[in-house]
C-alpha positions as CSV (number, residue, x, y, z in Angstrom):
1,X,-64.6,-20.1,-46.7
2,X,-67.6,-17.6,-47.3
3,X,-68.2,-14.9,-45.3
4,X,-70.3,-11.9,-45.1
5,X,-71.7,-13.0,-48.8
6,X,-68.1,-12.9,-49.9
7,X,-66.1,-16.6,-50.8
8,X,-62.5,-17.2,-50.7
9,X,-62.0,-19.7,-53.2
10,X,-58.6,-19.2,-53.9
11,X,-55.5,-21.3,-53.7
12,X,-53.7,-20.4,-50.2
13,X,-49.9,-21.0,-51.7
14,X,-50.8,-18.1,-54.4
15,X,-51.5,-15.9,-51.0
16,X,-48.7,-13.5,-50.0
17,X,-48.1,-13.8,-46.5
18,X,-48.3,-10.3,-45.7
19,X,-52.1,-10.5,-46.8
20,X,-52.1,-13.7,-44.5
21,X,-51.2,-11.4,-41.7
22,X,-53.5,-8.2,-42.5
23,X,-56.6,-10.8,-42.7
24,X,-55.2,-12.6,-39.2
25,X,-54.7,-9.5,-37.3
26,X,-58.0,-8.0,-38.7
27,X,-59.6,-11.4,-37.3
28,X,-57.7,-11.8,-34.6
29,X,-59.3,-7.9,-33.3
30,X,-62.8,-8.6,-34.2
31,X,-62.6,-12.1,-32.2
32,X,-61.1,-9.8,-29.4
33,X,-63.9,-7.2,-29.7
34,X,-66.5,-9.9,-30.1
35,X,-65.4,-12.1,-26.8
36,X,-63.7,-9.3,-24.9
37,X,-64.9,-6.1,-25.0
38,X,-65.3,-2.8,-27.1
39,X,-63.7,-0.4,-25.5
40,X,-61.1,0.4,-27.6
41,X,-59.0,0.4,-24.9
42,X,-59.0,-2.7,-24.2
43,X,-58.9,-3.8,-26.8
44,X,-55.4,-2.6,-28.0
45,X,-53.9,-4.5,-25.0
46,X,-54.7,-7.7,-27.0
47,X,-53.7,-6.2,-30.9
48,X,-50.4,-4.9,-30.6
49,X,-46.9,-7.1,-31.5
50,X,-46.0,-7.5,-27.8
51,X,-49.3,-9.1,-26.6
52,X,-49.3,-11.3,-30.1
53,X,-45.9,-12.5,-29.7
54,X,-47.0,-14.1,-26.0
55,X,-50.3,-15.4,-27.8
56,X,-48.1,-17.0,-30.1
57,X,-45.9,-18.6,-27.9
58,X,-49.1,-19.9,-25.8
59,X,-50.0,-21.7,-28.9
60,X,-46.6,-22.8,-31.3
61,X,-46.5,-26.1,-29.1
62,X,-49.7,-27.2,-30.6
63,X,-49.7,-26.1,-33.8
64,X,-49.6,-28.4,-37.0
65,X,-47.0,-29.1,-39.4
66,X,-48.5,-27.2,-42.1
67,X,-49.6,-24.2,-39.4
68,X,-45.8,-24.2,-38.7
69,X,-45.2,-23.9,-42.1
70,X,-47.4,-20.2,-42.3
71,X,-46.0,-19.7,-39.1
72,X,-42.1,-19.8,-40.0
73,X,-42.9,-17.6,-43.5
74,X,-44.8,-14.7,-41.2
75,X,-42.1,-14.6,-39.0
76,X,-39.3,-14.4,-41.8
77,X,-41.5,-11.7,-43.7
78,X,-39.1,-9.0,-44.5
79,X,-40.3,-5.5,-43.3
80,X,-38.3,-2.5,-41.3
81,X,-39.7,-3.9,-38.4
82,X,-38.3,-7.3,-38.9
83,X,-35.6,-7.0,-36.7
84,X,-38.0,-6.4,-33.7
85,X,-38.0,-10.0,-32.2
86,X,-41.9,-8.8,-31.4
87,X,-43.2,-7.7,-34.2
88,X,-41.8,-11.4,-35.7
89,X,-43.5,-13.5,-33.6
90,X,-46.9,-11.2,-34.1
91,X,-46.7,-12.0,-37.4
92,X,-46.2,-15.6,-37.3
93,X,-49.4,-15.5,-34.9
94,X,-51.7,-13.3,-37.2
95,X,-50.0,-15.3,-40.8
96,X,-51.7,-18.5,-39.0
97,X,-54.6,-16.7,-38.0
98,X,-55.3,-15.5,-41.4
99,X,-54.8,-18.9,-43.0
100,X,-57.1,-20.7,-41.0
101,X,-59.9,-18.3,-41.7
102,X,-59.2,-18.4,-44.9
103,X,-58.7,-21.8,-45.2
104,X,-62.4,-22.3,-43.3
105,X,-60.8,-23.7,-40.2
106,X,-63.0,-21.9,-37.5
107,X,-63.1,-24.9,-35.3
108,X,-59.3,-25.1,-35.3
109,X,-59.0,-21.6,-35.4
110,X,-61.4,-21.2,-32.1
111,X,-59.3,-23.1,-30.6
112,X,-56.4,-21.4,-30.7
113,X,-57.6,-18.1,-30.4
114,X,-59.3,-19.5,-26.8
115,X,-56.0,-20.8,-25.5
116,X,-54.7,-17.6,-26.0
117,X,-56.9,-16.3,-23.3
118,X,-56.4,-18.9,-21.1
119,X,-55.4,-18.6,-17.6
120,X,-55.7,-15.2,-17.6
């Protein structure tokens, strides 16, 4: 995947789930800003654990098997907040977004992200 002059050519199986979630959170925030608003108050209504958990619920039934595997890894990531069910789903969502972005599956990623905002 090449983006802004940087090219990711690594093996995604070697990228930590925490890193996938971090990349996914960043990509999702940029998606929200570019498509919906640059108003920070508006963006934070979408880029938070509760909202991202809701978005995960919207896409989970259309995930492909390898995407479900990534989501499962993200959901089970150990952290101080891992007892929070919203945080667990949000991390699953972010992990899938980060995975698809780094894999270069932009059409698939765009489809899933637009599905999050369908009927809103």
